[in-house]
N, C-alpha and C positions, 0 to 999 in steps of 0.2 A: 753315724752311718745310717741309723734308722730314719733320721730326718731327711737324709739325702735320698733314700729309697722312696720315702713318701712323696718327696718332691718329684721324682721321676714318674711315679704312678699318677700324680696329679696332672703332669704334662700329657701323659698318654691318654687321659680321659677328657682333656680339655676340648672344647668345641672349636671347630675350625671352618673357615669358609674358603679354603684353598680350592682351586679349580685345576683338574687335570684334563686338558682338552687338546684334541688334535685340530689345529686350525687349517681349514682347507682354503687355499688361495681362491680369490673370486675369479681370476683369469689365469691362464697358463703363464708361467714365468720363464724367462730364458735361463739356460744353464750358465752359471757364472763362475763358480769355483772350479778350477781345472783339476778335478779329481781324475785319476787315471781311469779312462773309460773302459767299460766292459767290452767283450768281443762284439756283441750286437747291441749297440746303444739305442734300444727301442724303449718306449714308455708304455705304461698301461695305467689302469685306473687306480692302482695302488701307489703310484708315485712316479718318480723319474727313472732314469736309466739304471742307477745303482739299485734302487728298490726292485726294479724288474729283474736285475741280475740275481739278487738274493732270493726272489720269489721262485725263479727257475731252479736254483740250487736246493731250495727247500723241498720242492716237488721231487727232485731227483733223489735226494737223501731219504725222503719219506718212502719213495718207491723201493729203495734199496733195503732200508731197515724194517719197513712195515709200519702201518699206522698205529698198531698197538704199542710198539716200542717207543714211538714218538710220544704217544699219549702218556705213557709211564714217565718218560723223561720230563714232560711238561707239567706233571702234577704239582700243584702248589705245596710248599712246605712251611705253613704258617707258624707252627711251634718252633721249629729250628730257626727260621728267619727272625721272628720277633724276639725269641730268647736271646739270640746273639746281638740283636740291635739294642735291647735293654742293657745287656752286659757292657757293650761298647760305650753307650751313653753314660752308664753308671761309673765306668772307669774314668771317662773324661771328666765327669763332675768331681770324682774323688781326687784325681791327680791335680786338677786345676785348683781345687780348694785347699789342697795340702801344700801348695807352694810356699807359704810363710814358714814352714818347718824345714825347708831345704836351704842349705848354706850355699853361698856363691852362685855359680852357674849350674848347679845340679838340676834346677828346674828346666833349664834349656836342654840339657841332655835327655831328661825324661820326655820333654815335649817333642824332641826330634826323633825319638825312637818309639816308645810305647804310645805316647800321645798321638804321633803321626799315624801309627798303625790303627789305632782306634778310630781316628777321623776317616781314614780310608775305608775301614770296615763300615762306619756309619754311612758313607756315601754308597758303597757297593750294596749294602743291605736295603737302603732306601730305594735305590735303583731297582732292585728286585720287587719291592713293594709296588712301585709305580707300574711295573709290568704284570702285576697280579700274582707274584710269587708267594705272597702271604695271604692270599684270599681264603675265605671260608666258603667253600662251594655250596654249603647248605643255605647260604643267604641269597636273596634275590640280587640281580645284577646291580640295581640302584643302590642297595645297601652296601654291596661290596665296594662300589666306587666311593661312597661317602666314607667308608672305613679306611680306604687307602688315603684319602685326603687328610683325615684326622691323624693317621699314623705318620704321614709325611711331614705335616706341620710340627707335631709334637716330637717326633723322633729325630728331627733335625737339630734338636737342642741336646747339649749345649754347643754353641758355635758363635763365631763373631760375625760371619756373614752366611756361611753354610751353603747348602746345596738345594734349598727349597725352590728358588726362582728358576733355576735351570731344570730341575726335575718336574716341577709343577706346570711350567709354561713353555717348555722348550724341547725336552728330550724326545717325547713321543713323535713329534713332527720330524725329527732328525731321521728316523727310519724311513719315512716316506719321501723326504726331500733332500737327501744327502747330496750336496754339491749343486743344488739348483738355485742357490741364492748367494748374493754378495753381502759383505758386511754393511755396505751402504744401504742396500735394500732393507736389511733387518733393522738398522737404526731408524729408517724412515717408515717402517711398517705401521699400519693402522689397525692391525689385527690384535685380538686379545692375547693369543699365544704367539710365540716366536715360530716363524716358518722352519727354522733349523737352529735350535738352541745350541747345538754343538759348535757352531761357527763362532760363538762367543766363548764357550767354555774351553775349547781346545784349538784356538785359531793360530797358535804359534806355527811358524814355518809353512803356512798355507798361502800360496799365491793365488791371485785372482786373474781372470781373463784380461782385464783392462788395467792391471797393476794398481798403482796408487789411486787411480780414479775410482776404483771399486771400494775404497776404504770408507770414506765419508764419515758421518756420525753426528747424531744429536743436533742441538740447536746451533752449532757452530758451522753448519753447512757442509762444505766440502773438506773442511779441515779434519785431519785424523785425530780423534779423541780417544780411540781405543789404545790403551797402553801396550797391549800385546801386538797390535798391528804396527804401532810406532816402532817397537823394538825389532820386529821382523823387517820393516821397511828400511830403517836407517842404521841399525846396529849389526844386523846379521851379515856375515861374509860367506859367499859361496866360492870365492877364488882362492881360499887357503885351506889346505888339507893337512897342514902340519900341526904340531902341538900348540903353537901360539894361536893359530886360527881357531882350533877346536876349543881352546880355553876361552878365547874371546866370545865365541858363540855360546858356550855354557854360561858365562857370566851374564851375557845379554839376556838369555832365557831366564836365569835365576832372578836377576834384578827385576825383569818385567813381571814375572809371576808374583814376587813378593810385593812389589809396589802396587800392582793391580789389586791384589787381595786387600792391602791396607786401604787403598782408595775406595774399594767397594764397601769396606766397613764404615768409613766416614760418610759415604753417600747414603748408606742405609740409615744412619742416624738423622740425616737431613730428610729422608723420606718419611721417617717416623714422626718428625716434628711438623713437616710441611704437608704431609698427606699426598705428595706427588713425586713421581719419578720422571718428570718431564724434561729434566736436563739432558738425559740421554735418549729418551723416547718421547719426543713432543707430540707425535701423532697417534699414540696409543689411546684407546677409549678410556673413559673414566673408570670403568670396571677394573681395568688393569692397574691403574694407580691406587684404587681402593684396596685391591688385593695385596699390592706391594706394601702399602702403608699398614694394613692390618697385620701382616706378617712381621714387618720391621718393628712394630710396637711390641708384639708378643715376644719376639726375639730379644729386644732390649730389656724387657722385664726379666727374662730368663738370665741374661747376662748380669743384670743387677743382683739377682739372687745368688749367682755364683760368686760375684764380687763380695757380697755380704757374708756368705758362708766362709770365705777365705779371710775374714777379718778386714775387709776392704783393702786387700793387698793387690796392687795393680798387676803384679806378675801373674795372677790367675787369668786375667784376660789376655795377657801376652802369651801365656801358655797355650791358650786356645788358638790364637792367631798363628803361632809357629806350627802347632800340630796340624792346622788346616792347610798350611801352605807347603811345608817342607817335603811332604811325600810326593809333590808334583815337580820337584826341582832336582836337576842333575847335581851330583852324580848318583843320587839314590836310584836303585834299580826300578822302583815303581814309577819314576818319571818316564820310562819307556812306554807306559800305557798310552800317553797322549801325543807321542810323536810317531806312533806306528799304526794309528787308526785307519787313515785313508791316504792313498796316493795323492799328492798335492799338485803336481804339474806333469808336463810331458816327460821330464827327465827324472821324476821321482825325488826331487830335492828334499832332504830332511827326513825321508822315510826309509828305514832299513828294509830292503827287499821289495820296494815298490816295483810293480810290473804293469804293463798296459792292459793285461787281461785280469787283474785282481784289484778292484777298486777299494777293497776293505782288507785289513791285515790284522793278524794276531801276532803275539810275540810269546814264544815258549821258552821255558828254562828249567823244566823238571818239577817234581812235586814241591820242593822248597820254594820255588819261584811262584807257583800257584798259590801257596799259603800266604806268602808275602804280599801278593797282589790281590788277595781275597778273590781269586779267579776272575778278576776284571780284565786280565790279559787275553781272555778268550773272546776277542772282539768280533771276529768274523763269524764265529759260531753263534754269538748273540744276535747278530744281524740276520743270520739265517733263521734262527728260532728264538724270537724275543721272549717267548713265554717260558723257556727252560730256565729254572732257577740256577743260580751260579754254582751250586753244589754239583749239578749234573752236567755242566758244560764239558769238563774233561772226559766224561763217559761218552758224551755225544761225539767228541772228536775221535775217541778211540774206536767207536763203532763205525763211524763214517769212513775213517781211514785217510791215508795220505792222498788218495784220489781227490778228496775235497779239501783237506787241511794239511798241506805239505809243511815240511819243517821251515822254521823261520830263522833269521839271523839271531845270534845271542843278543841279550838286552844291551850289552855295552857297545855292540856295533850299531844297534838302532840309535843309541844316544849320540853317536858320532854324526 
């Protein structure tokens, strides 16, 4: 156990070159993803129509609660955030390396429960880090940014693919450009960071303005190489609302999530060896490929360390793969997090409670559900106030009231 803790501390102090950057498009881009539009689809300097909708809400809520209350809610919680992150990573290392001592499929049971929860916590806590939730306000801004980058790279371990690429080079832009890009545009992008990283991370059930023509992808041209887009395009059924149709959709979603995660793991090893991620992103600058290769090699070394600590038992890596995937898959309640984020088309297909005047959604289920989701279910609240740490999002909702955050459908209806 001591050696494992030393391993974690070494990771947290390792040097990293990750870049957290908001990429500003060089010219205005047409709105492509058919996210349910706000009442007044206007744009401003902060981003597109959805970003403007959230900016208006932020001003209104701040006016209602007062700037001092908002400042208190937005205060970073570095001790709590980093303490929980280290605990989650330590548990993942301990559980993964303990797999040789588990008989039969007990390792799978632990991976699907405690392991999955730790992986979700890793994601949610790193997400808070990216938004400054673990900042030391006594440091200059430049040092805070470097500290975030170091924590993100090292705190993403252990994992088999992890959340680094999405959080380092995609998520911050999502707040400014929600719904402004198609998958085809993102695959063809020549910017360092993704214009809307959530389009890749949570693209299931999201339709585009031009249908299949918006999918695109990589060096294969107009052919769809996004596994999640393929599943949505060819396996999803909207014309069946019975148990058979729902089961078919759940299987399509689960298969695409699992297969996509496995494919990403394999591609990550190719990136580590070749130094390039050009198969999917041929137009990205060399700096992007260098960052991807640097992280892929670092992650591979950490995976090798876990593999060695387990006595070179392959189930240790399978444990991490299952833990990283299963919390995103129905029928687990946490899967509702990524099908309730944004309205996806004019009829709100696939999103519980989608409405034309609410482009961003949360899903509520009581205190137990908040704990299970590590408060990542407060999605609309997060878009309104990105700097509020996850611990304070329920309090933000309570103070703002149903005027801003009305009740949502239960998670099981969202998954339908």
